All heavy atoms as TSV, in Angstrom:
chain	resi	resn	atom	element	x	y	z
A	1	MET	N	N	7.191	2.298	-15.197
A	1	MET	CA	C	6.719	2.221	-13.821
A	1	MET	C	C	6.815	0.767	-13.369
A	1	MET	O	O	6.475	-0.150	-14.086
A	1	MET	CB	C	5.270	2.697	-13.735
A	1	MET	CG	C	4.650	2.442	-12.383
A	1	MET	SD	S	2.949	2.993	-12.214
A	1	MET	CE	C	2.062	1.742	-13.070
A	2	LYS	N	N	7.285	0.588	-12.151
A	2	LYS	CA	C	7.392	-0.741	-11.571
A	2	LYS	C	C	6.942	-0.666	-10.115
A	2	LYS	O	O	7.407	0.181	-9.357
A	2	LYS	CB	C	8.834	-1.233	-11.660
A	2	LYS	CG	C	9.030	-2.635	-11.146
A	2	LYS	CD	C	10.464	-3.080	-11.343
A	2	LYS	CE	C	10.629	-4.485	-10.824
A	2	LYS	NZ	N	12.007	-4.951	-10.941
A	3	ILE	N	N	6.029	-1.563	-9.738
A	3	ILE	CA	C	5.555	-1.619	-8.355
A	3	ILE	C	C	6.017	-2.942	-7.760
A	3	ILE	O	O	5.778	-4.009	-8.325
A	3	ILE	CB	C	4.028	-1.501	-8.284
A	3	ILE	CG1	C	3.589	-0.142	-8.819
A	3	ILE	CG2	C	3.541	-1.686	-6.844
A	3	ILE	CD1	C	2.108	0.040	-8.940
A	4	THR	N	N	6.701	-2.847	-6.621
A	4	THR	CA	C	7.234	-4.035	-5.951
A	4	THR	C	C	6.851	-4.003	-4.470
A	4	THR	O	O	6.465	-2.964	-3.937
A	4	THR	CB	C	8.770	-4.082	-6.061
A	4	THR	OG1	O	9.314	-2.863	-5.533
A	4	THR	CG2	C	9.223	-4.247	-7.507
A	5	LEU	N	N	6.990	-5.151	-3.831
A	5	LEU	CA	C	6.787	-5.214	-2.384
A	5	LEU	C	C	7.982	-4.595	-1.678
A	5	LEU	O	O	9.094	-4.582	-2.213
A	5	LEU	CB	C	6.647	-6.665	-1.921
A	5	LEU	CG	C	5.345	-7.359	-2.232
A	5	LEU	CD1	C	5.422	-8.823	-1.815
A	5	LEU	CD2	C	4.170	-6.686	-1.555
A	6	ASN	N	N	7.758	-4.123	-0.491
A	6	ASN	CA	C	8.830	-3.615	0.357
A	6	ASN	C	C	9.880	-4.723	0.511
A	6	ASN	O	O	9.535	-5.879	0.762
A	6	ASN	CB	C	8.241	-3.243	1.722
A	6	ASN	CG	C	9.217	-2.528	2.615
A	6	ASN	OD1	O	10.400	-2.845	2.649
A	6	ASN	ND2	N	8.718	-1.569	3.358
A	7	PRO	N	N	11.155	-4.409	0.361
A	7	PRO	CA	C	12.189	-5.434	0.501
A	7	PRO	C	C	12.345	-5.956	1.935
A	7	PRO	O	O	12.956	-7.008	2.146
A	7	PRO	CB	C	13.463	-4.738	0.034
A	7	PRO	CG	C	13.187	-3.281	0.151
A	7	PRO	CD	C	11.707	-3.110	-0.018
A	8	ASP	N	N	11.760	-5.271	2.903
A	8	ASP	CA	C	11.825	-5.701	4.296
A	8	ASP	C	C	10.729	-6.736	4.554
A	8	ASP	O	O	9.546	-6.401	4.676
A	8	ASP	CB	C	11.660	-4.494	5.224
A	8	ASP	CG	C	11.840	-4.829	6.693
A	8	ASP	OD1	O	11.526	-5.970	7.111
A	8	ASP	OD2	O	12.293	-3.933	7.426
A	9	ALA	N	N	11.110	-8.003	4.641
A	9	ALA	CA	C	10.150	-9.104	4.794
A	9	ALA	C	C	9.308	-8.966	6.057
A	9	ALA	O	O	8.131	-9.362	6.078
A	9	ALA	CB	C	10.883	-10.438	4.789
A	10	GLU	N	N	9.860	-8.397	7.107
A	10	GLU	CA	C	9.111	-8.234	8.356
A	10	GLU	C	C	7.986	-7.218	8.186
A	10	GLU	O	O	6.879	-7.412	8.700
A	10	GLU	CB	C	10.053	-7.821	9.495
A	10	GLU	CG	C	9.428	-7.908	10.863
A	10	GLU	CD	C	8.966	-9.316	11.250
A	10	GLU	OE1	O	9.622	-10.307	10.874
A	10	GLU	OE2	O	7.925	-9.424	11.923
A	11	VAL	N	N	8.248	-6.138	7.472
A	11	VAL	CA	C	7.210	-5.139	7.193
A	11	VAL	C	C	6.102	-5.784	6.367
A	11	VAL	O	O	4.913	-5.631	6.669
A	11	VAL	CB	C	7.793	-3.902	6.469
A	11	VAL	CG1	C	6.680	-3.001	5.948
A	11	VAL	CG2	C	8.717	-3.131	7.385
A	12	VAL	N	N	6.474	-6.522	5.330
A	12	VAL	CA	C	5.493	-7.182	4.472
A	12	VAL	C	C	4.633	-8.146	5.292
A	12	VAL	O	O	3.405	-8.145	5.178
A	12	VAL	CB	C	6.186	-7.917	3.296
A	12	VAL	CG1	C	5.190	-8.768	2.523
A	12	VAL	CG2	C	6.869	-6.918	2.372
A	13	LYS	N	N	5.259	-8.930	6.143
A	13	LYS	CA	C	4.537	-9.895	6.983
A	13	LYS	C	C	3.547	-9.176	7.898
A	13	LYS	O	O	2.381	-9.570	8.005
A	13	LYS	CB	C	5.532	-10.703	7.811
A	13	LYS	CG	C	4.909	-11.704	8.750
A	13	LYS	CD	C	6.012	-12.464	9.517
A	13	LYS	CE	C	5.421	-13.442	10.484
A	13	LYS	NZ	N	5.174	-12.888	11.798
A	14	THR	N	N	3.990	-8.121	8.545
A	14	THR	CA	C	3.145	-7.374	9.470
A	14	THR	C	C	1.943	-6.756	8.754
A	14	THR	O	O	0.801	-6.856	9.231
A	14	THR	CB	C	3.961	-6.274	10.178
A	14	THR	OG1	O	5.036	-6.899	10.892
A	14	THR	CG2	C	3.105	-5.464	11.131
A	15	ILE	N	N	2.187	-6.129	7.611
A	15	ILE	CA	C	1.097	-5.483	6.874
A	15	ILE	C	C	0.121	-6.531	6.336
A	15	ILE	O	O	-1.097	-6.353	6.411
A	15	ILE	CB	C	1.630	-4.594	5.733
A	15	ILE	CG1	C	2.465	-3.440	6.304
A	15	ILE	CG2	C	0.481	-4.055	4.875
A	15	ILE	CD1	C	1.743	-2.540	7.279
A	16	ARG	N	N	0.635	-7.643	5.831
A	16	ARG	CA	C	-0.257	-8.701	5.327
A	16	ARG	C	C	-1.110	-9.286	6.450
A	16	ARG	O	O	-2.277	-9.608	6.232
A	16	ARG	CB	C	0.550	-9.790	4.636
A	16	ARG	CG	C	1.004	-9.335	3.255
A	16	ARG	CD	C	1.617	-10.460	2.489
A	16	ARG	NE	N	1.780	-10.074	1.090
A	16	ARG	CZ	C	2.569	-10.692	0.252
A	16	ARG	NH1	N	3.258	-11.749	0.644
A	16	ARG	NH2	N	2.659	-10.297	-1.002
A	17	GLU	N	N	-0.560	-9.412	7.643
A	17	GLU	CA	C	-1.362	-9.869	8.791
A	17	GLU	C	C	-2.462	-8.855	9.095
A	17	GLU	O	O	-3.603	-9.222	9.381
A	17	GLU	CB	C	-0.470	-10.073	10.013
A	17	GLU	CG	C	0.424	-11.285	9.921
A	17	GLU	CD	C	1.477	-11.358	11.020
A	17	GLU	OE1	O	1.617	-10.404	11.809
A	17	GLU	OE2	O	2.179	-12.389	11.074
A	18	GLY	N	N	-2.120	-7.577	9.022
A	18	GLY	CA	C	-3.110	-6.520	9.238
A	18	GLY	C	C	-4.191	-6.538	8.179
A	18	GLY	O	O	-5.372	-6.367	8.480
A	19	LEU	N	N	-3.813	-6.762	6.934
A	19	LEU	CA	C	-4.787	-6.846	5.843
A	19	LEU	C	C	-5.735	-8.025	6.060
A	19	LEU	O	O	-6.938	-7.917	5.808
A	19	LEU	CB	C	-4.078	-6.977	4.492
A	19	LEU	CG	C	-3.385	-5.715	3.976
A	19	LEU	CD1	C	-2.482	-6.050	2.805
A	19	LEU	CD2	C	-4.412	-4.664	3.588
A	20	ALA	N	N	-5.205	-9.134	6.539
A	20	ALA	CA	C	-6.042	-10.310	6.813
A	20	ALA	C	C	-7.050	-9.995	7.923
A	20	ALA	O	O	-8.218	-10.395	7.849
A	20	ALA	CB	C	-5.173	-11.499	7.191
A	21	ARG	N	N	-6.621	-9.259	8.944
A	21	ARG	CA	C	-7.509	-8.896	10.063
A	21	ARG	C	C	-8.608	-7.935	9.636
A	21	ARG	O	O	-9.710	-7.958	10.175
A	21	ARG	CB	C	-6.711	-8.243	11.193
A	21	ARG	CG	C	-6.069	-9.186	12.153
A	21	ARG	CD	C	-5.572	-8.472	13.414
A	21	ARG	NE	N	-4.922	-7.196	13.182
A	21	ARG	CZ	C	-3.621	-7.039	12.899
A	21	ARG	NH1	N	-2.826	-8.081	12.801
A	21	ARG	NH2	N	-3.110	-5.841	12.725
A	22	THR	N	N	-8.303	-7.052	8.681
A	22	THR	CA	C	-9.251	-6.004	8.295
A	22	THR	C	C	-10.041	-6.344	7.040
A	22	THR	O	O	-10.790	-5.502	6.539
A	22	THR	CB	C	-8.515	-4.667	8.060
A	22	THR	OG1	O	-7.595	-4.840	6.979
A	22	THR	CG2	C	-7.812	-4.193	9.312
A	23	GLY	N	N	-9.852	-7.527	6.508
A	23	GLY	CA	C	-10.587	-7.908	5.300
A	23	GLY	C	C	-10.074	-7.231	4.051
A	23	GLY	O	O	-10.831	-7.004	3.106
A	24	GLY	N	N	-8.801	-6.886	4.029
A	24	GLY	CA	C	-8.196	-6.282	2.844
A	24	GLY	C	C	-8.109	-4.769	2.870
A	24	GLY	O	O	-7.629	-4.163	1.918
A	25	TYR	N	N	-8.572	-4.165	3.949
A	25	TYR	CA	C	-8.471	-2.707	4.072
A	25	TYR	C	C	-7.145	-2.346	4.723
A	25	TYR	O	O	-6.638	-3.079	5.568
A	25	TYR	CB	C	-9.620	-2.153	4.906
A	25	TYR	CG	C	-10.951	-2.314	4.225
A	25	TYR	CD1	C	-11.754	-3.404	4.497
A	25	TYR	CD2	C	-11.385	-1.389	3.274
A	25	TYR	CE1	C	-12.969	-3.572	3.856
A	25	TYR	CE2	C	-12.587	-1.553	2.626
A	25	TYR	CZ	C	-13.374	-2.642	2.919
A	25	TYR	OH	O	-14.571	-2.813	2.274
A	26	CYS	N	N	-6.602	-1.216	4.331
A	26	CYS	CA	C	-5.318	-0.766	4.858
A	26	CYS	C	C	-5.370	-0.744	6.390
A	26	CYS	O	O	-6.212	-0.051	6.971
A	26	CYS	CB	C	-4.996	0.621	4.321
A	26	CYS	SG	S	-3.409	1.254	4.891
A	27	PRO	N	N	-4.486	-1.497	7.033
A	27	PRO	CA	C	-4.497	-1.524	8.502
A	27	PRO	C	C	-4.014	-0.221	9.127
A	27	PRO	O	O	-4.163	-0.019	10.331
A	27	PRO	CB	C	-3.567	-2.689	8.845
A	27	PRO	CG	C	-2.690	-2.858	7.663
A	27	PRO	CD	C	-3.491	-2.404	6.477
A	28	CYS	N	N	-3.465	0.666	8.325
A	28	CYS	CA	C	-2.953	1.941	8.820
A	28	CYS	C	C	-4.020	3.041	8.815
A	28	CYS	O	O	-3.758	4.149	9.258
A	28	CYS	CB	C	-1.784	2.394	7.949
A	28	CYS	SG	S	-0.470	1.192	7.829
A	29	ARG	N	N	-5.186	2.729	8.277
A	29	ARG	CA	C	-6.248	3.738	8.153
A	29	ARG	C	C	-7.347	3.488	9.172
A	29	ARG	O	O	-7.649	2.349	9.507
A	29	ARG	CB	C	-6.868	3.698	6.753
A	29	ARG	CG	C	-5.880	3.889	5.632
A	29	ARG	CD	C	-5.377	5.303	5.603
A	29	ARG	NE	N	-4.502	5.475	4.443
A	29	ARG	CZ	C	-4.178	6.642	3.954
A	29	ARG	NH1	N	-4.643	7.739	4.496
A	29	ARG	NH2	N	-3.374	6.716	2.927
A	30	ARG	N	N	-7.969	4.556	9.608
A	30	ARG	CA	C	-9.055	4.433	10.593
A	30	ARG	C	C	-10.381	4.077	9.938
A	30	ARG	O	O	-11.233	3.458	10.567
A	30	ARG	CB	C	-9.215	5.734	11.371
A	30	ARG	CG	C	-8.036	5.989	12.254
A	30	ARG	CD	C	-8.217	7.250	13.036
A	30	ARG	NE	N	-7.045	7.441	13.876
A	30	ARG	CZ	C	-7.018	8.215	14.910
A	30	ARG	NH1	N	-8.082	8.907	15.248
A	30	ARG	NH2	N	-5.919	8.328	15.624
A	31	THR	N	N	-10.580	4.496	8.699
A	31	THR	CA	C	-11.846	4.219	8.020
A	31	THR	C	C	-11.674	3.057	7.043
A	31	THR	O	O	-10.585	2.819	6.524
A	31	THR	CB	C	-12.337	5.448	7.236
A	31	THR	OG1	O	-11.344	5.817	6.276
A	31	THR	CG2	C	-12.617	6.614	8.160
A	32	GLN	N	N	-12.769	2.355	6.830
A	32	GLN	CA	C	-12.770	1.258	5.871
A	32	GLN	C	C	-13.810	1.560	4.805
A	32	GLN	O	O	-15.008	1.553	5.071
A	32	GLN	CB	C	-13.084	-0.067	6.558
A	32	GLN	CG	C	-11.985	-0.524	7.473
A	32	GLN	CD	C	-12.253	-1.891	8.079
A	32	GLN	OE1	O	-13.327	-2.446	7.957
A	32	GLN	NE2	N	-11.248	-2.430	8.743
A	33	ASN	N	N	-13.315	1.897	3.612
A	33	ASN	CA	C	-14.188	2.139	2.464
A	33	ASN	C	C	-13.395	1.800	1.207
A	33	ASN	O	O	-12.250	1.352	1.290
A	33	ASN	CB	C	-14.706	3.586	2.464
A	33	ASN	CG	C	-13.596	4.606	2.452
A	33	ASN	OD1	O	-12.626	4.493	1.704
A	33	ASN	ND2	N	-13.718	5.622	3.298
A	34	GLU	N	N	-14.001	1.993	0.060
A	34	GLU	CA	C	-13.335	1.614	-1.193
A	34	GLU	C	C	-11.994	2.339	-1.382
A	34	GLU	O	O	-11.092	1.803	-2.001
A	34	GLU	CB	C	-14.249	1.860	-2.393
A	34	GLU	CG	C	-15.327	0.806	-2.533
A	34	GLU	CD	C	-14.756	-0.615	-2.601
A	34	GLU	OE1	O	-13.878	-0.880	-3.437
A	34	GLU	OE2	O	-15.192	-1.454	-1.799
A	35	ASP	N	N	-11.871	3.533	-0.832
A	35	ASP	CA	C	-10.626	4.294	-0.974
A	35	ASP	C	C	-9.491	3.713	-0.133
A	35	ASP	O	O	-8.321	3.982	-0.412
A	35	ASP	CB	C	-10.834	5.757	-0.584
A	35	ASP	CG	C	-11.683	6.512	-1.591
A	35	ASP	OD1	O	-11.913	5.989	-2.708
A	35	ASP	OD2	O	-12.128	7.621	-1.263
A	36	THR	N	N	-9.824	2.940	0.907
A	36	THR	CA	C	-8.784	2.385	1.770
A	36	THR	C	C	-8.592	0.882	1.577
A	36	THR	O	O	-7.856	0.255	2.324
A	36	THR	CB	C	-9.090	2.679	3.256
A	36	THR	OG1	O	-10.317	2.063	3.627
A	36	THR	CG2	C	-9.131	4.174	3.524
A	37	LYS	N	N	-9.247	0.328	0.559
A	37	LYS	CA	C	-9.045	-1.091	0.230
A	37	LYS	C	C	-7.685	-1.195	-0.466
A	37	LYS	O	O	-7.359	-0.418	-1.350
A	37	LYS	CB	C	-10.177	-1.565	-0.697
A	37	LYS	CG	C	-10.179	-3.018	-0.983
A	37	LYS	CD	C	-10.941	-3.735	0.092
A	37	LYS	CE	C	-11.237	-5.157	-0.359
A	37	LYS	NZ	N	-11.949	-5.902	0.638
A	38	CYS	N	N	-6.881	-2.161	-0.041
A	38	CYS	CA	C	-5.532	-2.320	-0.593
A	38	CYS	C	C	-5.623	-2.786	-2.052
A	38	CYS	O	O	-6.392	-3.693	-2.356
A	38	CYS	CB	C	-4.767	-3.356	0.226
A	38	CYS	SG	S	-3.011	-3.475	-0.197
A	39	MET	N	N	-4.989	-2.223	-2.864
A	39	MET	CA	C	-4.091	-1.106	-3.006
A	39	MET	C	C	-4.939	0.167	-2.975
A	39	MET	O	O	-5.815	0.345	-3.798
A	39	MET	CB	C	-3.315	-1.275	-4.311
A	39	MET	CG	C	-2.365	-0.234	-4.689
A	39	MET	SD	S	-1.438	-0.587	-6.216
A	39	MET	CE	C	-0.449	-1.979	-5.779
A	40	CYS	N	N	-4.689	1.000	-1.992
A	40	CYS	CA	C	-5.558	2.142	-1.702
A	40	CYS	C	C	-5.566	3.182	-2.827
A	40	CYS	O	O	-4.671	3.250	-3.661
A	40	CYS	CB	C	-5.142	2.801	-0.390
A	40	CYS	SG	S	-3.564	3.665	-0.459
A	41	LYS	N	N	-6.634	3.976	-2.826
A	41	LYS	CA	C	-6.802	5.013	-3.839
A	41	LYS	C	C	-5.644	6.012	-3.811
A	41	LYS	O	O	-5.173	6.450	-4.848
A	41	LYS	CB	C	-8.134	5.731	-3.639
A	41	LYS	CG	C	-8.396	6.801	-4.694
A	41	LYS	CD	C	-9.729	7.466	-4.480
A	41	LYS	CE	C	-10.083	8.507	-5.502
A	41	LYS	NZ	N	-9.027	9.300	-6.072
A	42	GLU	N	N	-5.195	6.368	-2.623
A	42	GLU	CA	C	-4.089	7.322	-2.517
A	42	GLU	C	C	-2.874	6.822	-3.306
A	42	GLU	O	O	-2.282	7.567	-4.086
A	42	GLU	CB	C	-3.705	7.543	-1.054
A	42	GLU	CG	C	-2.518	8.480	-0.887
A	42	GLU	CD	C	-2.067	8.619	0.566
A	42	GLU	OE1	O	-2.537	7.878	1.446
A	42	GLU	OE2	O	-1.219	9.491	0.799
A	43	PHE	N	N	-2.516	5.556	-3.141
A	43	PHE	CA	C	-1.351	5.024	-3.841
A	43	PHE	C	C	-1.630	4.863	-5.332
A	43	PHE	O	O	-0.757	5.138	-6.159
A	43	PHE	CB	C	-0.903	3.699	-3.231
A	43	PHE	CG	C	0.436	3.225	-3.743
A	43	PHE	CD1	C	1.571	3.999	-3.591
A	43	PHE	CD2	C	0.558	2.004	-4.383
A	43	PHE	CE1	C	2.806	3.570	-4.058
A	43	PHE	CE2	C	1.786	1.564	-4.857
A	43	PHE	CZ	C	2.917	2.346	-4.693
A	44	ARG	N	N	-2.841	4.450	-5.699
A	44	ARG	CA	C	-3.185	4.346	-7.127
A	44	ARG	C	C	-3.057	5.714	-7.791
A	44	ARG	O	O	-2.530	5.827	-8.903
A	44	ARG	CB	C	-4.594	3.791	-7.304
A	44	ARG	CG	C	-4.721	2.335	-6.935
A	44	ARG	CD	C	-6.052	1.741	-7.368
A	44	ARG	NE	N	-7.215	2.544	-7.061
A	44	ARG	CZ	C	-7.985	2.423	-5.989
A	44	ARG	NH1	N	-7.710	1.499	-5.086
A	44	ARG	NH2	N	-9.034	3.199	-5.819
A	45	ASP	N	N	-3.517	6.754	-7.097
A	45	ASP	CA	C	-3.399	8.113	-7.636
A	45	ASP	C	C	-1.931	8.533	-7.741
A	45	ASP	O	O	-1.519	9.160	-8.721
A	45	ASP	CB	C	-4.162	9.118	-6.773
A	45	ASP	CG	C	-5.670	8.958	-6.880
A	45	ASP	OD1	O	-6.143	8.252	-7.796
A	45	ASP	OD2	O	-6.382	9.547	-6.037
A	46	GLN	N	N	-1.130	8.191	-6.732
A	46	GLN	CA	C	0.292	8.516	-6.778
A	46	GLN	C	C	0.959	7.780	-7.948
A	46	GLN	O	O	1.813	8.345	-8.628
A	46	GLN	CB	C	0.975	8.145	-5.467
A	46	GLN	CG	C	0.588	9.047	-4.325
A	46	GLN	CD	C	1.099	8.549	-2.980
A	46	GLN	OE1	O	1.183	7.344	-2.737
A	46	GLN	NE2	N	1.427	9.479	-2.105
A	47	CYS	N	N	0.570	6.542	-8.184
A	47	CYS	CA	C	1.148	5.749	-9.278
A	47	CYS	C	C	0.817	6.346	-10.643
A	47	CYS	O	O	1.576	6.177	-11.595
A	47	CYS	CB	C	0.673	4.307	-9.210
A	47	CYS	SG	S	1.407	3.388	-7.851
A	48	ALA	N	N	-0.302	7.031	-10.719
A	48	ALA	CA	C	-0.689	7.670	-11.980
A	48	ALA	C	C	0.211	8.855	-12.312
A	48	ALA	O	O	0.296	9.268	-13.470
A	48	ALA	CB	C	-2.144	8.113	-11.902
A	49	ASP	N	N	0.901	9.383	-11.323
A	49	ASP	CA	C	1.822	10.501	-11.520
A	49	ASP	C	C	3.177	9.939	-11.966
A	49	ASP	O	O	3.843	9.253	-11.192
A	49	ASP	CB	C	1.971	11.277	-10.218
A	49	ASP	CG	C	2.979	12.416	-10.300
A	49	ASP	OD1	O	3.615	12.611	-11.359
A	49	ASP	OD2	O	3.141	13.110	-9.280
A	50	PRO	N	N	3.598	10.221	-13.195
A	50	PRO	CA	C	4.862	9.660	-13.677
A	50	PRO	C	C	6.086	10.129	-12.894
A	50	PRO	O	O	7.126	9.481	-12.914
A	50	PRO	CB	C	4.938	10.117	-15.136
A	50	PRO	CG	C	3.954	11.214	-15.272
A	50	PRO	CD	C	2.945	11.053	-14.185
A	51	GLU	N	N	5.960	11.210	-12.151
A	51	GLU	CA	C	7.086	11.735	-11.377
A	51	GLU	C	C	7.173	11.131	-9.974
A	51	GLU	O	O	8.191	11.279	-9.302
A	51	GLU	CB	C	6.992	13.259	-11.273
A	51	GLU	CG	C	7.142	13.954	-12.613
A	51	GLU	CD	C	8.447	13.586	-13.317
A	51	GLU	OE1	O	9.515	13.637	-12.672
A	51	GLU	OE2	O	8.384	13.224	-14.506
A	52	PHE	N	N	6.109	10.466	-9.525
A	52	PHE	CA	C	6.106	9.918	-8.165
A	52	PHE	C	C	6.982	8.670	-8.093
A	52	PHE	O	O	6.914	7.791	-8.937
A	52	PHE	CB	C	4.689	9.563	-7.709
A	52	PHE	CG	C	4.658	8.853	-6.379
A	52	PHE	CD1	C	4.825	9.560	-5.202
A	52	PHE	CD2	C	4.505	7.479	-6.309
A	52	PHE	CE1	C	4.808	8.910	-3.970
A	52	PHE	CE2	C	4.495	6.817	-5.086
A	52	PHE	CZ	C	4.649	7.546	-3.920
A	53	GLU	N	N	7.774	8.611	-7.036
A	53	GLU	CA	C	8.535	7.412	-6.707
A	53	GLU	C	C	8.531	7.303	-5.190
A	53	GLU	O	O	8.864	8.261	-4.503
A	53	GLU	CB	C	9.962	7.499	-7.228
A	53	GLU	CG	C	10.760	6.249	-6.938
A	53	GLU	CD	C	12.104	6.223	-7.672
A	53	GLU	OE1	O	12.549	7.265	-8.167
A	53	GLU	OE2	O	12.691	5.144	-7.716
A	54	GLY	N	N	8.110	6.157	-4.677
A	54	GLY	CA	C	8.097	5.987	-3.230
A	54	GLY	C	C	7.148	4.901	-2.788
A	54	GLY	O	O	6.603	4.155	-3.595
A	55	PHE	N	N	6.955	4.840	-1.470
A	55	PHE	CA	C	6.129	3.812	-0.849
A	55	PHE	C	C	4.684	4.274	-0.717
A	55	PHE	O	O	4.414	5.468	-0.608
A	55	PHE	CB	C	6.658	3.486	0.557
A	55	PHE	CG	C	7.901	2.653	0.549
A	55	PHE	CD1	C	9.146	3.241	0.710
A	55	PHE	CD2	C	7.833	1.276	0.386
A	55	PHE	CE1	C	10.299	2.477	0.716
A	55	PHE	CE2	C	8.980	0.503	0.387
A	55	PHE	CZ	C	10.211	1.100	0.544
A	56	CYS	N	N	3.792	3.287	-0.638
A	56	CYS	CA	C	2.407	3.581	-0.285
A	56	CYS	C	C	2.356	3.955	1.196
A	56	CYS	O	O	3.353	3.815	1.914
A	56	CYS	CB	C	1.506	2.377	-0.590
A	56	CYS	SG	S	1.809	0.914	0.425
A	57	HIS	N	N	1.203	4.371	1.657
A	57	HIS	CA	C	1.035	4.848	3.031
A	57	HIS	C	C	1.481	3.821	4.068
A	57	HIS	O	O	2.134	4.144	5.047
A	57	HIS	CB	C	-0.432	5.237	3.252
A	57	HIS	CG	C	-0.704	5.804	4.590
A	57	HIS	ND1	N	-1.190	5.041	5.625
A	57	HIS	CD2	C	-0.549	7.053	5.077
A	57	HIS	CE1	C	-1.329	5.806	6.680
A	57	HIS	NE2	N	-0.953	7.032	6.381
A	58	CYS	N	N	1.157	2.541	3.859
A	58	CYS	CA	C	1.468	1.533	4.875
A	58	CYS	C	C	2.842	0.867	4.642
A	58	CYS	O	O	3.219	-0.022	5.393
A	58	CYS	CB	C	0.376	0.479	4.936
A	58	CYS	SG	S	0.247	-0.536	3.469
A	59	LEU	N	N	3.536	1.279	3.611
A	59	LEU	CA	C	4.890	0.790	3.280
A	59	LEU	C	C	4.926	-0.621	2.694
A	59	LEU	O	O	5.982	-1.221	2.622
A	59	LEU	CB	C	5.829	0.867	4.494
A	59	LEU	CG	C	6.009	2.239	5.120
A	59	LEU	CD1	C	6.907	2.140	6.353
A	59	LEU	CD2	C	6.564	3.222	4.126
A	60	LEU	N	N	3.780	-1.139	2.248
A	60	LEU	CA	C	3.781	-2.473	1.650
A	60	LEU	C	C	4.330	-2.439	0.231
A	60	LEU	O	O	5.117	-3.294	-0.163
A	60	LEU	CB	C	2.349	-3.052	1.642
A	60	LEU	CG	C	2.190	-4.442	1.038
A	60	LEU	CD1	C	3.017	-5.472	1.806
A	60	LEU	CD2	C	0.720	-4.846	1.022
A	61	TYR	N	N	3.916	-1.446	-0.544
A	61	TYR	CA	C	4.316	-1.351	-1.954
A	61	TYR	C	C	5.253	-0.167	-2.195
A	61	TYR	O	O	5.161	0.846	-1.510
A	61	TYR	CB	C	3.098	-1.157	-2.853
A	61	TYR	CG	C	2.163	-2.339	-2.847
A	61	TYR	CD1	C	0.927	-2.259	-2.218
A	61	TYR	CD2	C	2.519	-3.526	-3.481
A	61	TYR	CE1	C	0.062	-3.338	-2.218
A	61	TYR	CE2	C	1.655	-4.610	-3.482
A	61	TYR	CZ	C	0.435	-4.507	-2.852
A	61	TYR	OH	O	-0.417	-5.584	-2.857
A	62	HIS	N	N	6.100	-0.332	-3.194
A	62	HIS	CA	C	7.008	0.745	-3.615
A	62	HIS	C	C	6.896	0.911	-5.117
A	62	HIS	O	O	6.903	-0.066	-5.864
A	62	HIS	CB	C	8.449	0.414	-3.260
A	62	HIS	CG	C	9.394	1.517	-3.611
A	62	HIS	ND1	N	10.034	1.581	-4.812
A	62	HIS	CD2	C	9.781	2.603	-2.905
A	62	HIS	CE1	C	10.784	2.662	-4.840
A	62	HIS	NE2	N	10.647	3.304	-3.698
A	63	LYS	N	N	6.755	2.149	-5.551
A	63	LYS	CA	C	6.723	2.446	-6.983
A	63	LYS	C	C	8.043	3.076	-7.380
A	63	LYS	O	O	8.516	4.011	-6.756
A	63	LYS	CB	C	5.591	3.419	-7.327
A	63	LYS	CG	C	5.562	3.709	-8.827
A	63	LYS	CD	C	4.895	5.027	-9.122
A	63	LYS	CE	C	5.084	5.362	-10.586
A	63	LYS	NZ	N	5.083	6.770	-10.851
A	64	SER	N	N	8.657	2.507	-8.420
A	64	SER	CA	C	9.873	3.096	-8.996
A	64	SER	C	C	9.527	3.660	-10.361
A	64	SER	O	O	8.623	3.185	-11.015
A	64	SER	CB	C	10.977	2.069	-9.190
A	64	SER	OG	O	10.866	0.967	-8.393
A	65	LYS	N	N	10.294	4.638	-10.764
A	65	LYS	CA	C	10.088	5.242	-12.091
A	65	LYS	C	C	10.582	4.317	-13.166
A	65	LYS	O	O	11.449	3.534	-13.012
A	65	LYS	CB	C	10.833	6.561	-12.192
A	65	LYS	CG	C	10.244	7.645	-11.336
A	65	LYS	CD	C	10.982	8.927	-11.587
A	65	LYS	CE	C	10.573	10.012	-10.632
A	65	LYS	NZ	N	11.277	11.241	-10.829
């Protein structure tokens, strides 16, 4: 398993600015709780699945097999 940043620097910049505004919570989510703190629970759970390959919800991180 390998987790990397999105290769699109503009996406990374935009999401990191959003994270700074929200105090580290996913800027794509309406609620702010431990499940939406970056790296969000949804993506951590997806990473636990050895068959999952893809981006997190906000497109900041990508998991490869």
